[in-house]
C-alpha positions, 0 to 999 in steps of 0.5 A, a space after each residue: 479849677 480848669 480853666 475853659 478856653 473857648 473853641 475860637 480860642 484854641 483854634 487860633 492857638 493852634 494857627 499860632 502854633 502852626 504858623 511858628 513853629 514852621 518858621 523856626 529851623 532845627 538848630 531853633 528847635 533844639 534849645 530852652 522854651 521861647 515865647 513866641 506869641 501871646 494871644 489876649 483874650 476878654 478872660 485870659 492871656 495865653 503865651 505859646 513857647 516853641 519848645 523842644 518836644 513841641 509848643 507848650 502853653 501858659 494860661 493867664 487870668 487878666 490879673 495875671 494870676 497864672 492858672 496853667 503854666 506850659 502845657 501841652 494842647 491835649 492837656 489844654 483840650 481836656 480842660 474842656 
């Protein structure tokens, strides 16, 4: 079952990614993914990670069940 994230959630995620990744130095980007933010909506908990290859996201429902793990924005957008 594919998750559905609203356009607003995706917009907020993109804004968070740009904010947090622009604050990271080059040496910070060469390490393992680091959780840099959490977005809690009415249906999902989305964790943003700063990874060497770019931002990654994990999506959980409010009960904590992992729906998607370590996905990029392209994969998240394809789940509509």
